[in-house]
C-alpha positions as CSV (number, residue, x, y, z in Angstrom):
1,M,90.7,125.7,113.6
2,S,88.5,128.6,112.8
3,H,85.1,128.3,111.4
4,N,86.2,130.2,108.4
5,P,89.6,128.6,107.6
6,L,90.7,131.3,105.0
7,D,90.3,134.2,107.5
8,T,93.9,135.1,107.1
9,P,95.9,137.5,105.0
10,Y,97.8,134.5,103.6
11,P,95.1,132.0,102.6
12,R,97.1,130.0,100.1
13,L,100.1,129.7,102.4
14,Y,97.8,128.5,105.2
15,L,96.3,125.8,103.0
16,L,99.8,124.7,101.9
17,A,101.1,124.6,105.5
18,T,98.1,122.6,106.5
19,G,98.6,120.1,103.6
20,I,102.3,119.8,104.6
21,G,101.2,119.0,108.2
22,F,98.8,116.4,107.0
23,L,101.4,114.7,104.9
24,G,103.5,114.6,108.1
25,L,100.7,112.9,109.9
26,I,100.4,110.4,107.1
27,G,104.2,109.9,107.3
28,W,103.9,109.3,111.1
29,F,101.5,106.5,110.4
30,F,103.7,104.8,107.8
31,A,106.8,105.2,110.0
32,G,105.0,103.5,112.9
33,R,103.9,100.7,110.5
34,E,107.4,100.2,109.2
35,L,108.8,100.1,112.7
36,G,106.5,97.2,113.4
37,I,104.3,98.8,116.1
38,L,101.1,97.4,114.5
39,D,102.5,93.8,114.3
40,W,103.6,94.1,117.9
41,A,100.3,95.3,119.0
42,S,98.4,92.6,117.2
43,E,100.7,89.9,118.7
44,L,99.9,91.0,122.3
45,V,96.4,89.8,122.1
46,P,94.8,86.4,121.3
47,E,94.5,85.6,117.6
48,S,90.7,85.8,118.0
49,H,91.0,89.5,118.9
50,A,93.8,90.5,116.5
51,G,91.6,93.1,115.0
52,A,90.9,94.8,118.3
53,G,94.6,94.6,119.1
54,L,95.4,96.2,115.8
55,M,92.9,99.0,116.4
56,L,94.3,99.6,119.8
57,G,97.9,99.7,118.4
58,I,96.7,102.3,115.7
59,M,95.2,104.5,118.4
60,L,98.2,104.4,120.7
61,M,100.7,104.9,117.8
62,M,98.8,107.9,116.4
63,L,98.2,109.6,119.7
64,P,101.6,111.4,119.8
65,G,101.2,112.2,116.1
66,F,97.8,113.9,116.6
67,F,99.2,115.9,119.5
68,L,102.1,117.2,117.3
69,W,99.4,117.9,114.6
70,K,97.5,120.1,117.0
71,L,100.6,121.9,118.1
72,Y,101.8,122.4,114.5
73,N,98.3,123.7,113.5
74,R,98.2,126.2,116.4
75,W,101.7,127.4,115.5
76,I,100.8,127.9,111.9
77,E,97.6,129.7,112.8
78,K,99.6,132.0,115.1
79,R,102.3,132.7,112.5
80,L,99.9,133.3,109.6
81,Q,97.5,135.4,111.8
82,V,94.5,133.2,111.4
83,K,91.5,134.7,113.1
84,G,88.5,132.9,114.2
85,K,87.1,130.6,116.9
86,H,88.4,127.1,117.8
87,L,85.7,124.5,117.7
88,E,86.6,123.4,121.3
89,D,86.1,126.9,122.6
90,D,82.4,126.2,123.1
91,V,83.3,123.2,125.2
92,Y,86.1,124.5,127.5
93,L,85.4,128.2,127.8
94,P,82.6,129.5,130.1
95,P,79.4,130.2,128.3
96,K,78.8,133.8,127.2
97,T,75.8,135.5,128.7
98,R,73.4,137.2,126.3
99,T,72.2,140.6,127.0
100,K,68.8,141.5,126.2
101,K,68.5,144.4,123.8
102,P,66.3,147.3,124.9
103,D,63.0,147.7,123.1
C-alpha cells in the first residue's frame, strides 16, 4: 500500500475495491468459522489451553485469506495505477545511498 492511498486517477474506485476486498476477508473468517475450523482447533488442545488453541486456529485459518488479500490489493493497485511506495520496501530493498549536495 502506498503512503498516500489516494495517489491514483481513480480514488473512489480504489477505496471501493479495497472495501470489497476487506468484506471478502471478513467473509473468509465467517466461512472458516461455519466450517468448524475453530471448534476443531480448540478440541485439539487440552481444555485448560482452549484459548491458545483457538488463537492458533484463527491464525492458521486466516493465513491463506491474508495471502489472497495481499495478491488482491497488489492487483487492484496495478489495475488502478496506484503510485507510491509499499511499506515493506524499506525492509526488503537495499538501502538507498544519500549523495551529499555540493556547497
